[in-house]
C-alpha positions in Angstrom: 14.2 4.9 18.1 15.8 1.8 18.4 14.3 -2.5 18.7 11.8 -3.7 16.7 8.4 -2.1 15.8 5.4 -4.2 15.7 3.0 -4.1 12.8 -0.7 -5.2 13.4 -2.1 -6.1 10.2 -6.0 -5.1 10.2 -7.2 -5.0 6.5 -9.3 -8.6 7.0 -11.3 -6.5 8.9 -11.2 -2.4 9.2 -10.9 -2.7 5.5 -12.9 -5.3 4.0 -15.8 -4.0 6.9 -15.7 -0.6 4.6 -16.0 -1.8 1.5 -19.0 -3.3 -0.3 -18.5 -6.6 -1.8 -18.7 -9.5 0.6 -14.4 -10.7 -0.1 -14.5 -15.0 -0.3 -13.7 -16.7 2.2 -11.1 -18.7 0.6 -9.4 -15.6 -0.7 -9.3 -13.7 2.9 -7.1 -17.6 4.6 -5.2 -17.2 1.8 -4.3 -13.1 2.3 -3.8 -14.1 6.5 -1.3 -17.0 5.3 0.5 -15.3 3.1 1.0 -12.6 5.3 2.0 -15.1 8.4 4.5 -16.6 5.7 5.7 -12.9 4.7 6.5 -12.6 9.1 3.6 -10.0 10.2 2.9 -11.8 13.7 -0.1 -9.9 14.1 -3.6 -9.9 12.4 -6.8 -8.5 13.0 -8.9 -11.4 11.3 -12.7 -9.7 11.8 -15.2 -8.2 14.2 -17.6 -10.1 16.2 -20.6 -7.8 15.2 -23.8 -8.9 13.7 -24.0 -10.1 10.2 -26.7 -7.6 9.5 -24.7 -5.0 10.2 -21.2 -5.7 8.7 -21.9 -9.2 6.1 -18.2 -8.5 5.7 -17.3 -10.0 8.6 -19.8 -13.3 8.8 -16.7 -15.7 8.6 -15.1 -14.2 11.1 -15.0 -17.7 13.9 -14.2 -19.5 10.9 -11.5 -17.2 10.2 -10.6 -17.5 13.8 -9.9 -20.8 13.8 -8.2 -21.3 10.2 -5.3 -18.3 11.5 -5.2 -20.3 14.8 -3.2 -23.3 12.8 -0.8 -20.3 11.4 2.5 -20.9 13.5 4.0 -17.6 15.4 1.2 -15.8 14.2 -1.1 -13.7 17.0 -4.9 -14.1 16.4 -6.8 -10.7 16.9 -10.2 -9.5 16.0 -12.8 -6.3 17.0 -16.1 -6.7 19.5 -18.4 -3.8 20.0 -20.5 -4.9 22.9 -20.1 -7.9 25.6 -21.8 -10.9 23.1 -18.9 -9.7 20.8 -16.6 -10.3 23.5 -18.0 -13.9 24.3 -18.1 -15.4 21.0 -14.5 -14.0 20.9 -13.3 -15.7 23.2 -15.7 -18.9 22.6 -13.7 -18.9 18.9 -10.1 -18.3 21.1 -8.6 -14.9 19.7 -5.3 -14.3 21.0 -6.3 -10.9 21.7 -9.4 -7.9 21.4 -10.6 -5.0 21.0 -13.4 -2.8 22.3 -13.8 0.5 20.4 -14.0 3.2 22.6 -14.9 6.6 20.7 -14.0 9.7 22.4 -16.7 11.5 20.9 -19.6 10.0 22.3 -21.7 11.4 19.2 -19.8 8.4 17.2 -20.0 6.4 20.0 -23.8 6.6 19.7 -23.5 6.7 16.0 -21.0 3.4 15.5 -22.2 1.2 18.7 -25.0 3.3 19.9 -23.8 3.9 23.8 -22.9 6.6 25.0 -19.7 7.3 27.0 -21.5 6.3 31.0 -22.9 2.9 28.4 -19.3 2.0 27.1 -17.6 2.2 30.4 -20.1 0.0 31.8 -19.2 -2.3 29.1 -15.7 -2.3 29.4 -16.0 -3.5 32.9 -18.9 -6.6 31.8 -16.1 -7.3 29.6 -12.7 -6.8 31.7 -14.5 -9.4 34.8 -15.1 -11.7 31.7 -11.6 -12.2 30.2 -10.2 -12.6 33.8 -13.0 -14.8 34.7 -11.6 -17.1 32.3 -8.9 -20.1 32.8 -5.0 -19.8 32.4 -4.4 -20.5 28.7 -8.0 -19.2 27.2 -7.8 -15.3 28.4 -6.9 -13.3 25.5 -5.5 -10.2 26.1 -8.2 -7.4 25.8 -7.2 -3.4 24.8 -9.3 -0.6 24.4 -9.0 1.3 21.2 -10.1 4.6 22.1 -11.4 6.2 18.5 -11.6 9.5 17.2 -9.2 10.9 19.9 -7.8 12.9 17.3 -10.8 14.8 15.9 -14.5 13.3 15.0 -16.4 13.8 11.7 -19.1 14.8 13.5 -18.2 16.6 16.7 -15.3 18.2 15.4 -12.1 18.4 18.2 -11.9 16.1 21.1 -10.9 17.5 24.2 -7.2 16.1 24.9 -8.3 15.8 28.8 -11.4 13.8 28.1 -9.4 11.5 26.0 -7.1 11.2 29.1 -9.4 11.1 31.3 -11.2 8.2 29.2 -8.3 6.4 29.0 -7.9 6.4 32.8 -11.4 5.0 33.3 -10.4 1.9 31.0 -7.9 1.4 32.9 -9.5 0.9 35.9 -12.5 -0.7 34.5 -10.3 -3.5 34.1 -8.2 -3.7 30.7 -4.8 -4.6 29.8 -3.6 -2.0 27.8 -5.1 1.3 25.9 -4.0 2.4 22.6 -5.1 5.7 20.4 -7.0 5.7 16.6 -6.9 8.4 13.8 -10.4 7.1 13.1 -11.4 10.3 11.0 -7.7 11.1 10.2 -6.9 14.3 12.0 -4.0 13.9 13.2 -1.3 16.1 12.5 2.4 15.0 14.6 2.5 17.7 17.6 -0.6 16.2 18.1 0.4 12.4 18.2 3.1 14.2 20.7 1.1 15.6 22.7 -1.6 13.4 23.3 0.9 10.2 23.7 2.3 11.8 26.4 0.0 13.3 28.3 -1.4 9.8 28.3 1.0 7.8 28.6 1.4 10.2 32.6 -2.1 9.6 32.7 -1.9 5.9 32.6 1.7 5.2 32.5 3.8 4.5 29.3 3.5 0.2 29.2 0.3 1.1 29.5 -0.5 2.6 25.8 2.0 1.1 23.3 -0.5 0.9 20.1 -1.0 4.3 17.2 -4.2 2.9 15.3 -3.5 6.0 12.1 -5.6 6.9 8.7 -3.3 8.4 6.0 -6.9 9.9 4.8 -4.5 14.0 4.8 -1.4 12.7 4.2 0.3 12.6 7.3 0.4 9.3 8.6 3.4 8.1 8.8 4.3 11.1 10.0 2.3 10.4 12.8 4.4 7.1 12.9 7.4 9.1 13.1 6.2 10.9 16.4 4.5 8.1 17.9 8.2 6.7 17.6 9.5 9.4 19.0 7.3 9.2 21.7 8.2 5.6 22.7 5.1 3.5 20.2 6.2 0.6 19.8 3.2 -1.1 18.2 1.3 0.4 15.2 -2.0 -1.2 12.7 -2.0 -0.6 9.1 -3.8 -2.0 6.3 -2.3 -3.9 3.2 -2.7 -2.0 0.4 -4.3 1.1 2.3 -8.2 -0.4 2.1 -10.6 0.8 4.7 -12.1 3.1 6.7 -15.0 3.8 9.2 -18.2 3.0 8.1 -19.7 4.7 10.4 -17.5 7.8 10.3 -18.8 9.5 7.1 -15.7 10.5 5.3 -13.0 8.8 7.8 -11.1 7.3 4.4 -7.7 6.1 3.9 -5.6 3.4 6.5 -2.1 3.3 6.4 -0.2 1.1 3.9 1.2 -1.5 5.3 3.7 -1.8 2.9 4.7 1.6 3.0 5.3 1.9 6.6 7.8 -2.1 6.2 9.6 0.2 4.3 9.8 3.4 6.0 10.9 1.3 8.6 13.4 -0.8 7.8 14.5 2.1 5.7 15.1 4.0 9.1 17.1 0.0 10.1 14.1 -0.2 12.6 13.4 -4.2 12.3 10.0 -5.1 11.9 10.1 -9.0 10.9 8.9 -8.8 8.1 10.2 -9.8 4.5 9.0 -6.7 2.3 9.5 -8.5 -0.6 7.8 -11.6 0.4 5.4 -8.9 1.6 4.4 -6.6 -1.3 3.7 -10.3 -3.2 0.5 -10.5 -0.9 -1.2 -7.4 -2.4 -1.8 -9.2 -5.7 -4.1 -12.4 -4.0 -6.2 -9.0 -2.5 -6.1 -7.5 -6.0 -7.9 -10.9 -7.9 -9.7 -11.1 -4.9 -11.5 -7.8 -5.4 -10.9 -6.3 -8.7 -11.3 -2.7 -9.6 -11.3 -2.2 -5.8 -8.5 1.2 -5.4 -6.1 0.2 -3.6 -2.8 2.2 -2.7 0.6 2.7 -1.4 3.9 4.3 -3.5 6.3 1.0 -2.7 3.7 -1.2 -4.4 4.7 1.4 -7.2 7.3 2.7 -7.6 9.6 -1.0 -6.0 12.3 -0.8 -4.1 14.8 1.8 -4.3 18.5 -0.1 -5.7 20.7 -1.0 -3.1 17.5 -1.8 -0.7 18.6 -4.0 2.9 16.5 -4.2 5.0 16.4 -4.0 8.9 19.8 -6.4 10.1 
């Protein structure tokens, strides 16, 4: 476990889509700008879903335009389908990710498509991406959601995850990621499934884990991922977020705690942790009364703490 570990901040999307209130656009911009200034190099700023479904995401195109003005920042958006991909490409995103639920019941609840329909959608999006001119071709990733279990179906067969990961790559995506959408994963399961998917699609085609802390195992699962060569982890400032279409799927891992753990382990993130801790004030002021989580923000940095060289 050496080298640079990449943190992708998903709070402005995964965090805000899971609460009822709509954060004002100016506050979202301040949040994104402050995190970028703290050294966060990738932020998922929103999702291109119909505003009637998630009014919290109605300003995503405006946020993409703003975030694209910030230096050294990769701007990411979630897309649910081909139409969302068209809007994301028009907005100029650097990267877009589509959730592909390994639980077919969850897939139908979430995006109204079974597995064959989702693979057809993924293939159409991959073809759209390939048709874009050089310099306007976003990185297209499939997030294999509910990969570790589903609150609707229960356990999800690992062989099914592997099969659908291979099918996604065959459809033309750049890479796949594994998502613990419902907070079911444990470290041994993470190690095992990462190995199986890497063996199937190639070690360089699985780099990202999206983990939840629903049962307190989020950071333990990060360590398991690190041991298997994962280099990118999604996290949400203050632990905001979950999935509105998966009952009980609360608890993204806390960006502040993740950065502290990695830096304490002498793994470089490129993030200024004291600066990152101040970003929380922007979110708290914009969402008064909304619960924010994290041990590091509450306890503070230990005496003599030094970030990775």
